[in-house]
C-alpha positions as CSV (number, residue, x, y, z in Angstrom):
1,M,98.7,-15.0,17.4
2,R,95.3,-16.1,18.9
3,N,94.1,-19.5,17.7
4,W,91.4,-18.0,15.5
5,W,92.1,-20.7,12.9
6,Y,88.9,-20.1,11.0
7,K,90.2,-16.6,9.9
8,N,92.4,-18.1,7.2
9,A,90.6,-21.4,6.7
10,I,89.2,-22.9,3.5
11,F,85.7,-24.3,4.2
12,Y,84.1,-27.0,2.1
13,S,80.5,-28.3,2.6
14,L,79.2,-31.7,1.6
15,D,76.4,-34.1,2.2
16,V,77.9,-37.5,3.1
17,E,75.1,-39.4,1.3
18,T,75.8,-37.7,-2.1
19,F,79.7,-37.5,-1.9
20,I,81.0,-41.0,-2.5
21,D,79.6,-44.5,-2.0
22,S,82.1,-47.2,-0.7
23,D,79.8,-50.3,-0.6
24,G,77.7,-50.1,-3.8
25,D,74.3,-49.5,-2.2
26,G,73.9,-46.1,-4.0
27,I,74.3,-44.0,-0.8
28,G,77.4,-42.1,0.1
29,D,79.0,-43.0,3.4
30,F,81.7,-42.2,5.9
31,Q,84.0,-44.9,4.7
32,G,83.7,-43.4,1.2
33,L,84.3,-39.9,2.6
34,T,87.4,-41.1,4.4
35,S,88.8,-42.5,1.2
36,R,88.5,-39.0,-0.4
37,L,90.3,-37.1,2.3
38,D,93.5,-37.1,0.3
39,Y,91.6,-35.5,-2.5
40,L,90.3,-32.8,-0.3
41,S,93.7,-32.2,1.3
42,A,95.3,-31.8,-2.1
43,L,92.6,-29.3,-3.1
44,G,93.6,-27.2,-0.1
45,I,90.6,-27.7,2.1
46,T,91.2,-27.1,5.8
47,C,87.7,-27.4,7.3
48,L,84.8,-29.6,6.3
49,W,81.2,-28.6,7.2
50,L,79.1,-31.8,7.1
51,L,75.4,-31.6,6.5
52,P,73.2,-33.6,8.9
53,F,74.2,-37.3,9.1
54,Y,71.9,-38.3,11.9
55,P,69.1,-40.9,11.7
56,S,66.2,-39.1,9.9
57,P,63.1,-39.8,7.8
58,N,64.6,-37.2,5.4
59,R,61.6,-35.0,4.9
60,D,64.0,-32.1,4.7
61,N,67.4,-33.4,3.5
62,G,68.3,-34.7,7.0
63,Y,67.3,-31.5,8.9
64,D,64.5,-33.5,10.6
65,V,66.5,-35.4,13.2
66,M,65.3,-38.5,15.0
67,D,68.4,-39.2,17.1
68,Y,71.1,-36.7,17.9
69,Y,73.6,-39.3,19.2
70,N,74.0,-41.6,16.3
71,I,74.8,-41.9,12.6
72,D,72.2,-42.7,9.9
73,S,72.8,-46.4,9.4
74,R,72.9,-45.9,5.6
75,L,76.0,-43.7,6.1
76,G,77.9,-46.0,8.4
77,T,78.5,-46.3,12.2
78,L,79.9,-44.2,15.0
79,G,83.0,-46.3,14.6
80,D,83.2,-45.1,10.9
81,F,82.8,-41.6,12.1
82,V,85.5,-41.8,14.7
83,E,87.9,-43.3,12.0
84,F,87.0,-40.5,9.6
85,M,87.7,-37.9,12.3
86,H,91.1,-39.5,13.0
87,Q,92.1,-39.5,9.4
88,A,90.9,-36.0,8.8
89,G,93.0,-34.8,11.8
90,E,96.0,-36.6,10.4
91,R,95.7,-34.4,7.3
92,G,95.1,-31.2,9.2
93,I,91.4,-31.0,8.2
94,R,89.0,-29.8,10.8
95,V,85.4,-30.9,10.9
96,M,82.3,-28.8,11.8
97,I,78.8,-30.4,11.9
98,D,75.2,-29.2,11.8
99,L,73.6,-28.5,15.1
100,V,69.9,-28.8,14.2
101,V,68.1,-28.0,17.5
102,N,65.5,-25.5,16.5
103,H,63.3,-28.5,15.8
104,T,63.3,-32.3,15.7
105,S,61.6,-34.8,13.4
106,N,58.0,-35.5,14.4
107,L,59.3,-39.1,14.7
108,H,61.8,-38.2,17.4
109,P,61.0,-40.1,20.7
110,W,60.7,-36.7,22.5
111,F,57.9,-35.7,20.2
112,Q,56.2,-39.0,20.3
113,A,56.2,-38.9,24.1
114,A,55.1,-35.2,24.0
115,R,52.0,-35.9,22.0
116,S,51.1,-39.0,23.9
117,D,51.0,-37.5,27.4
118,K,50.5,-33.9,28.4
119,N,51.9,-34.7,31.8
120,S,55.2,-36.0,30.3
121,K,58.2,-33.7,30.7
122,Y,58.6,-34.0,27.0
123,H,55.3,-32.2,26.3
124,D,57.1,-29.0,27.4
125,Y,60.0,-29.8,25.1
126,Y,57.7,-28.4,22.3
127,V,55.4,-25.4,21.8
128,W,51.7,-26.2,22.1
129,V,48.6,-24.0,21.9
130,E,44.9,-24.7,21.8
131,N,44.0,-21.7,19.7
132,P,46.9,-20.7,17.5
133,P,47.4,-17.1,16.3
134,E,46.9,-16.4,12.6
135,T,50.0,-17.1,10.6
136,Q,51.4,-14.0,8.8
137,P,52.8,-14.3,5.3
138,E,56.3,-13.3,6.4
139,Q,56.3,-16.2,8.8
140,I,56.2,-18.7,6.0
141,N,59.6,-20.1,5.1
142,F,58.4,-22.2,2.2
143,P,55.8,-20.3,0.2
144,G,53.7,-22.7,-1.9
145,E,54.7,-25.7,0.2
146,Q,53.6,-24.4,3.7
147,E,50.4,-22.6,4.7
148,S,50.8,-22.3,8.4
149,I,53.4,-22.5,11.2
150,W,50.9,-24.4,13.4
151,E,49.8,-28.0,12.9
152,Y,47.0,-29.8,14.8
153,D,47.9,-33.1,16.4
154,E,44.9,-35.3,17.1
155,K,46.6,-37.4,19.7
156,A,47.7,-34.3,21.7
157,G,44.5,-32.4,21.0
158,A,46.5,-29.2,20.5
159,Y,48.5,-27.3,17.8
160,Y,52.3,-27.4,17.8
161,L,54.7,-24.8,16.3
162,H,56.8,-25.6,13.2
163,H,58.6,-22.8,11.5
164,F,59.6,-25.2,8.7
165,Y,57.7,-28.3,7.5
166,K,55.0,-29.8,9.6
167,E,57.2,-32.9,10.1
168,Q,59.6,-30.6,12.0
169,P,58.1,-29.5,15.3
170,D,59.9,-26.7,17.0
171,L,61.6,-27.3,20.3
172,N,60.7,-25.0,23.2
173,I,64.2,-23.5,23.7
174,A,63.0,-21.4,26.6
175,N,62.7,-24.7,28.6
176,P,65.9,-25.1,30.7
177,E,65.6,-28.8,30.2
178,V,65.8,-28.4,26.4
179,Q,68.8,-26.1,26.8
180,E,70.5,-28.8,28.8
181,E,69.7,-31.4,26.1
182,I,71.4,-29.1,23.6
183,R,74.5,-28.9,25.8
184,K,74.6,-32.6,26.0
185,I,74.4,-33.0,22.3
186,M,77.2,-30.5,21.8
187,G,79.3,-32.2,24.4
188,F,78.9,-35.6,22.8
189,W,80.2,-34.5,19.4
190,L,82.9,-32.3,20.8
191,Q,84.2,-35.3,22.7
192,L,84.4,-37.1,19.3
193,G,86.7,-34.3,18.0
194,V,84.5,-31.9,16.0
195,S,85.8,-28.3,15.8
196,G,82.4,-26.6,16.1
197,F,78.9,-26.4,15.0
198,R,76.8,-24.6,12.3
199,I,73.7,-23.5,14.2
200,D,70.8,-24.2,11.8
201,A,68.0,-21.7,11.7
202,A,69.6,-19.5,14.4
203,P,67.0,-16.7,14.3
204,F,64.2,-19.0,15.1
205,L,66.2,-20.7,17.8
206,I,66.7,-17.4,19.8
207,N,63.6,-15.5,18.9
208,P,60.7,-17.7,17.7
209,V,58.0,-15.8,15.9
210,G,54.3,-16.4,16.0
211,I,54.2,-17.0,19.7
212,P,52.3,-14.6,22.0
213,E,54.8,-13.0,24.4
214,S,57.6,-14.8,22.6
215,P,60.7,-15.2,24.8
216,N,63.9,-13.5,23.8
217,L,66.7,-16.1,24.0
218,E,69.6,-14.2,22.7
219,S,71.6,-14.8,25.9
220,F,71.4,-18.6,25.2
221,L,73.9,-18.0,22.4
222,R,76.4,-16.8,25.0
223,E,75.6,-19.8,27.2
224,M,76.2,-22.1,24.2
225,R,79.6,-20.4,23.6
226,E,80.6,-20.7,27.2
227,F,79.8,-24.4,27.2
228,L,81.6,-24.8,23.9
229,I,84.9,-23.3,25.0
230,S,84.8,-25.1,28.3
231,R,85.0,-28.3,26.4
232,R,87.2,-27.2,23.5
233,G,88.9,-23.8,23.6
234,D,89.4,-23.5,19.8
235,A,85.9,-24.6,18.8
236,V,83.6,-22.4,16.7
237,L,79.9,-21.5,16.5
238,L,78.8,-20.6,13.0
239,A,75.3,-19.1,12.8
240,E,73.0,-19.5,9.9
241,A,71.1,-16.2,10.1
242,N,69.8,-14.5,7.0
243,V,68.8,-11.2,8.8
244,P,68.9,-7.5,8.2
245,P,72.1,-5.6,9.0
246,E,70.7,-4.1,12.3
247,K,70.1,-7.6,13.7
248,I,73.5,-9.1,12.9
249,P,75.2,-7.8,16.1
250,V,72.9,-10.1,18.1
251,Y,74.8,-13.2,16.9
252,F,78.3,-11.9,17.6
253,G,77.5,-10.1,20.8
254,N,80.7,-8.5,22.2
255,G,82.7,-11.4,20.9
256,D,81.1,-13.7,23.4
257,R,78.5,-15.4,21.2
258,C,79.1,-16.9,17.7
259,Q,82.5,-16.4,16.1
260,M,81.2,-16.8,12.6
261,L,78.1,-15.8,10.5
262,F,77.1,-16.7,7.0
263,N,77.3,-13.5,4.9
264,F,73.9,-13.7,3.2
265,L,73.9,-9.9,2.7
266,L,77.1,-9.8,0.7
267,N,76.1,-13.0,-1.2
268,Q,73.0,-11.3,-2.6
269,H,74.8,-8.1,-3.5
270,I,77.5,-10.2,-5.3
271,F,74.8,-11.6,-7.6
272,L,73.2,-8.2,-8.1
273,A,76.6,-6.7,-9.0
274,L,77.2,-9.6,-11.5
275,A,73.8,-9.1,-13.1
276,R,74.3,-5.3,-13.4
277,Q,78.1,-5.5,-14.2
278,D,78.3,-2.7,-11.7
279,S,80.7,-2.3,-8.8
280,Q,78.6,0.2,-6.9
281,T,76.3,-2.6,-5.9
282,L,79.1,-4.6,-4.4
283,R,80.4,-1.6,-2.6
284,E,77.0,-1.1,-1.0
285,G,76.9,-4.7,0.0
286,L,80.2,-4.3,1.9
287,K,79.3,-0.9,3.4
288,I,76.0,-2.1,4.9
289,L,77.8,-4.8,6.9
290,P,78.0,-3.7,10.6
291,D,81.3,-3.7,12.4
292,I,81.9,-7.0,14.2
293,P,84.2,-8.0,17.1
294,Q,87.8,-8.7,16.4
295,I,87.2,-12.4,17.1
296,G,84.3,-12.5,14.6
297,Q,84.4,-13.5,11.0
298,W,82.1,-13.6,7.9
299,L,81.7,-16.9,6.0
300,N,81.4,-15.9,2.4
301,F,79.9,-18.2,-0.2
302,V,78.6,-18.2,-3.7
303,R,76.2,-21.1,-3.5
304,H,75.3,-23.7,-0.8
305,H,72.9,-26.6,-0.4
306,D,69.7,-24.5,-0.4
307,E,68.2,-22.0,-2.8
308,L,70.0,-18.8,-3.6
309,T,67.8,-16.6,-1.4
310,L,67.3,-13.0,-2.5
311,D,64.9,-11.8,0.2
312,G,67.4,-9.2,1.4
313,L,66.9,-7.3,-1.8
314,S,63.9,-5.3,-3.2
315,K,61.5,-6.9,-5.5
316,S,62.9,-4.9,-8.5
317,E,66.4,-6.0,-7.6
318,Q,65.3,-9.6,-7.3
319,E,63.7,-9.3,-10.7
320,E,67.0,-8.1,-12.2
321,I,68.8,-11.2,-10.9
322,F,66.0,-13.5,-12.1
323,Q,66.2,-12.0,-15.6
324,A,70.0,-12.4,-15.7
325,F,70.4,-15.8,-14.1
326,A,67.0,-17.6,-13.7
327,P,64.6,-16.2,-16.4
328,E,62.4,-19.3,-16.4
329,K,59.9,-19.9,-13.6
330,N,61.2,-23.5,-13.1
331,M,64.6,-22.0,-12.1
332,Q,63.0,-20.0,-9.3
333,I,61.6,-21.1,-6.0
334,F,59.6,-19.7,-3.0
335,G,59.2,-16.4,-4.9
336,H,62.5,-15.0,-3.9
337,G,65.1,-17.8,-4.6
338,I,67.0,-19.5,-7.4
339,R,67.4,-23.3,-7.5
340,R,70.5,-23.4,-9.7
341,R,74.2,-24.0,-9.3
342,L,76.5,-21.2,-10.4
343,P,78.0,-22.4,-13.8
344,P,74.5,-22.8,-15.5
345,M,73.5,-19.4,-14.1
346,L,76.6,-17.9,-15.8
347,G,76.0,-19.7,-19.0
348,G,79.0,-21.9,-18.5
349,D,81.3,-18.9,-19.2
350,R,84.6,-19.8,-17.7
351,R,85.6,-16.2,-17.4
352,R,82.6,-15.2,-15.4
353,I,82.9,-18.3,-13.3
354,E,86.5,-17.5,-12.4
355,L,85.5,-13.9,-11.7
356,A,82.8,-15.0,-9.2
357,Y,85.2,-17.3,-7.4
358,S,88.0,-14.7,-7.4
359,L,85.6,-12.4,-5.6
360,L,84.7,-15.1,-3.2
361,F,88.3,-15.9,-2.2
362,S,89.4,-12.3,-2.0
363,L,86.5,-10.5,-0.2
364,P,87.0,-10.0,3.5
365,G,86.2,-13.1,5.4
366,T,86.6,-16.9,5.1
367,P,85.6,-18.6,1.8
368,L,83.2,-21.6,1.6
369,L,83.0,-24.0,-1.3
370,R,80.3,-26.6,-1.8
371,Y,81.1,-30.0,-3.1
372,G,81.3,-30.0,-6.9
373,E,82.0,-26.3,-7.2
374,E,85.6,-27.1,-7.9
375,I,84.7,-28.9,-11.1
376,G,81.8,-26.6,-12.1
377,M,79.0,-29.1,-11.6
378,G,75.6,-28.1,-12.9
379,D,72.0,-28.7,-11.7
380,D,69.0,-30.9,-12.6
381,L,65.9,-28.8,-12.9
382,S,63.8,-31.9,-13.4
383,L,64.2,-32.7,-9.7
384,P,61.7,-31.2,-7.2
385,G,62.5,-28.1,-5.2
386,R,65.9,-27.6,-3.9
387,D,67.0,-31.2,-4.9
388,S,68.0,-29.6,-8.2
389,V,71.3,-28.6,-6.7
390,R,71.8,-31.8,-4.7
391,T,72.9,-34.3,-7.3
392,V,75.7,-36.7,-6.5
393,M,79.4,-35.8,-6.9
394,Q,80.9,-36.5,-10.3
395,W,84.2,-38.3,-9.9
396,S,84.9,-39.8,-13.3
397,N,83.2,-40.7,-16.6
398,A,82.5,-44.2,-15.3
399,H,79.1,-45.6,-14.3
400,N,77.2,-43.1,-12.2
401,G,80.0,-40.6,-12.6
402,G,82.1,-42.8,-10.3
403,F,79.9,-42.1,-7.3
404,S,78.6,-45.6,-6.9
405,T,78.5,-49.0,-8.6
406,A,74.8,-49.3,-7.8
407,S,72.0,-49.1,-10.4
408,P,71.0,-45.5,-11.2
409,D,67.6,-45.9,-9.6
410,A,69.2,-46.8,-6.3
411,L,71.2,-43.6,-5.9
412,A,70.6,-41.3,-3.0
413,Q,70.1,-38.5,-5.5
414,P,70.4,-38.7,-9.3
415,V,73.6,-38.1,-11.2
416,I,73.5,-35.6,-14.1
417,K,73.8,-37.7,-17.2
418,E,73.1,-35.5,-20.2
419,G,74.1,-32.2,-21.6
420,E,76.9,-29.8,-20.9
421,Y,77.1,-30.7,-17.2
422,G,76.7,-34.5,-17.6
423,Y,79.3,-36.6,-15.8
424,Q,80.9,-37.7,-19.1
425,R,82.1,-34.1,-19.6
426,V,82.3,-32.7,-16.0
427,N,84.2,-34.9,-13.5
428,V,87.2,-34.8,-11.3
429,A,89.4,-37.4,-13.1
430,T,89.1,-35.7,-16.5
431,Q,89.9,-32.3,-15.1
432,Q,92.8,-33.5,-13.0
433,R,94.5,-34.4,-16.3
434,D,94.0,-31.0,-17.8
435,R,96.3,-28.3,-16.3
436,D,93.9,-25.6,-17.6
437,S,90.8,-27.1,-16.0
438,L,88.6,-25.5,-13.4
439,I,89.8,-27.8,-10.6
440,N,93.4,-27.0,-11.3
441,W,92.5,-23.3,-11.3
442,M,90.7,-23.9,-7.9
443,E,93.8,-25.5,-6.4
444,R,95.9,-22.5,-7.5
445,V,93.5,-19.9,-6.1
446,I,93.1,-21.8,-2.9
447,G,96.9,-22.0,-2.5
448,I,97.3,-18.3,-3.1
449,R,94.5,-17.4,-0.8
450,K,96.1,-19.4,2.1
451,Q,99.3,-17.4,1.5
452,C,97.4,-14.2,1.8
453,P,96.1,-14.0,5.4
454,Q,95.4,-10.3,4.8
455,F,92.1,-11.3,3.1
456,G,91.0,-13.3,6.2
457,W,92.6,-11.3,9.0
458,G,93.0,-7.8,7.6
459,K,91.2,-4.6,7.9
460,W,89.5,-3.9,4.6
461,Q,89.0,-0.7,2.6
462,I,87.2,-0.1,-0.7
463,L,89.4,1.7,-3.2
464,E,87.7,4.3,-5.5
465,T,88.2,3.9,-9.2
466,D,87.0,5.9,-12.2
467,S,85.1,3.0,-13.7
468,E,81.6,1.9,-12.6
469,C,82.4,-1.7,-13.6
470,V,85.7,-2.0,-11.6
471,F,85.6,-3.1,-8.0
472,A,88.8,-2.7,-6.0
473,H,89.5,-3.3,-2.3
474,C,92.5,-3.6,-0.1
475,C,93.1,-5.7,3.0
476,D,95.8,-4.7,5.4
477,W,97.3,-6.8,8.2
478,E,100.5,-6.6,10.2
479,G,102.2,-4.2,7.8
480,K,101.3,-6.2,4.7
481,A,98.5,-5.6,2.3
482,A,96.8,-7.2,-0.7
483,I,94.7,-5.5,-3.3
484,A,92.2,-7.2,-5.5
485,V,90.8,-5.5,-8.6
486,H,87.9,-7.0,-10.5
487,N,86.3,-6.0,-13.8
488,L,82.6,-7.0,-13.6
489,S,81.9,-6.1,-17.2
490,D,82.1,-8.0,-20.5
491,K,84.5,-5.4,-22.0
492,P,88.2,-4.9,-21.3
493,C,89.0,-1.8,-19.4
494,I,91.8,0.2,-17.7
495,A,91.4,0.5,-14.0
496,R,92.7,3.7,-12.4
497,L,93.3,4.0,-8.7
498,Q,96.1,5.5,-6.7
499,V,97.7,4.0,-3.6
500,Q,100.1,6.5,-2.2
501,E,101.6,4.7,0.8
502,Y,102.6,1.5,-0.7
503,K,105.2,0.3,-3.2
504,Y,106.9,-2.8,-4.4
505,L,103.7,-4.1,-6.1
506,F,103.6,-7.4,-7.9
507,D,100.9,-9.7,-9.3
508,L,99.9,-12.6,-7.1
509,F,97.1,-14.0,-9.2
510,S,95.3,-12.9,-12.3
511,D,93.1,-14.1,-15.2
512,S,95.7,-13.4,-17.9
513,E,99.4,-12.7,-18.4
514,Y,99.6,-8.9,-17.8
515,E,102.6,-6.7,-18.1
516,P,104.2,-6.5,-14.7
517,L,103.5,-3.3,-12.7
518,N,106.4,-0.9,-12.3
519,G,106.5,-1.4,-8.5
520,D,106.5,2.3,-7.5
521,G,103.0,2.4,-6.2
522,D,101.5,3.9,-9.4
523,L,98.2,2.1,-10.0
524,S,96.9,4.8,-12.3
525,S,96.7,2.3,-15.2
526,I,95.8,-1.3,-14.5
527,P,94.7,-3.2,-17.6
528,L,91.9,-5.8,-17.1
529,E,90.4,-8.2,-19.6
530,A,86.6,-8.7,-19.8
531,Y,85.6,-10.2,-16.5
532,G,89.3,-9.9,-15.5
533,Y,90.8,-9.9,-12.1
534,R,94.2,-9.2,-10.5
535,W,95.4,-9.8,-7.0
536,L,98.3,-7.6,-6.0
537,Q,100.8,-8.0,-3.2
538,V,101.9,-4.6,-1.8
539,K,104.3,-3.5,0.8
540,R,104.2,-0.2,2.7
541,S,106.9,2.3,1.9
542,P,109.8,2.1,4.3
543,Q,109.2,5.8,5.1
544,T,105.7,5.1,6.4
545,N,105.3,4.3,10.0
546,G,102.2,3.0,11.8
547,P,99.0,2.0,10.3
548,A,98.1,3.1,6.8
549,K,96.0,6.2,6.3
550,A,93.3,6.4,3.7
551,I,94.6,4.6,0.7
552,A,92.0,5.7,-1.7
553,T,92.0,9.1,-3.4
């Protein structure tokens, strides 16, 4: 088997500064993270994606980097990072980090040199114009917080490009010297043991908008991949690219560019399907995904560190989701996003929460959890912008939720104190003592998912049913298959589907204790509770040779 380890991995994303504080200064750090590796291992995590931990003025949650070769001193030292990497490796946990090279901080030495001297080589590290073209509305990433993608710099006497905040000037990726700098950054962290990179803002990196005669830099993804595997053969490039279906092949190439891509399209269709309680929407979300190379993989997620973006849907579809999950304006952001975590969006309904994560773990691809999802953390809408979903991890019912011994006003981000999602009620320690808690459910579903490589490796097929609220699909790999059946509605139902070429069926995982199936391949009557789900292990009939034919009738 090829070493495509990411195919059956369990990803977990976290921000070091909000995970666990080891020294009482109110800011999470690498020593704290190292102390929680046993927790992550017990949960079943096999790959950590770390948000930026570089020195930064933190205008944009660390995505404005001042130094690519160091650790934010608040979070520890390079020595702490090396020890963390060693301990993670001892537990079989890989680490991927953010590669934030579409832009730097405006305080980065490169930019300071660029604005100070037009003859400096660093001036050409950025994109400058004397008369910028007019910014189009679709070029604005942060509506309401950003008016233009050009900013005038008095010292330079010119405008510089910034696709994000003005404190984040875009690098001129077309400059070969900038490309070499990117390779140096990658090489440095690969030497320290990371298993790959999440390429932040990948579309802007390879095809910047707003520039006259904008260069097409798609081939640079292939060059990055070539460099990557020359240093570490099993390392992975994961692209953050929220793009239409027809543009997705650019990021995979012929299997020679990125190996993984965030599945923004499916993510948005999951929420539309949950809002409508209708499986057809989810089917459409899968069907619009283009074919990808065998080496390629989708990274599926429910929520991450930013807003839940809905810009791949129509305005009317966005409004359906807003009405269902974010009816108040304060819950929405940028006109097409939601700044909430999943449990509050679903009204704290454990059945619906389990349904959403059952879909996440069984849909074709690799699942991603974000810190706190395993315990059902909530959000704090009193915080500005996307910080509402970036509160600190809740470990116990102790001071600051066990995150830090510092005073509350010293914390990197606030802890949720009050209400249904306050740390007194929602925390790791309390849930670990309750076998019926969400965290114990998460451990079980992760364990089952790791035993079902069909979902990560297999060829998938949607199974037709006679119910609009039931979504069923099958993943087939190396003669074994798994079927997942989900009831998206708030009413019990009987799912009816027929799989002719399989038998010996048994339940792997389900929301309730159902009567065992008879094992003869008859799936014409599958009971499901409201928001119910069942994962079924199936084996092909001994009389059947070769790959399965169409398994839906």
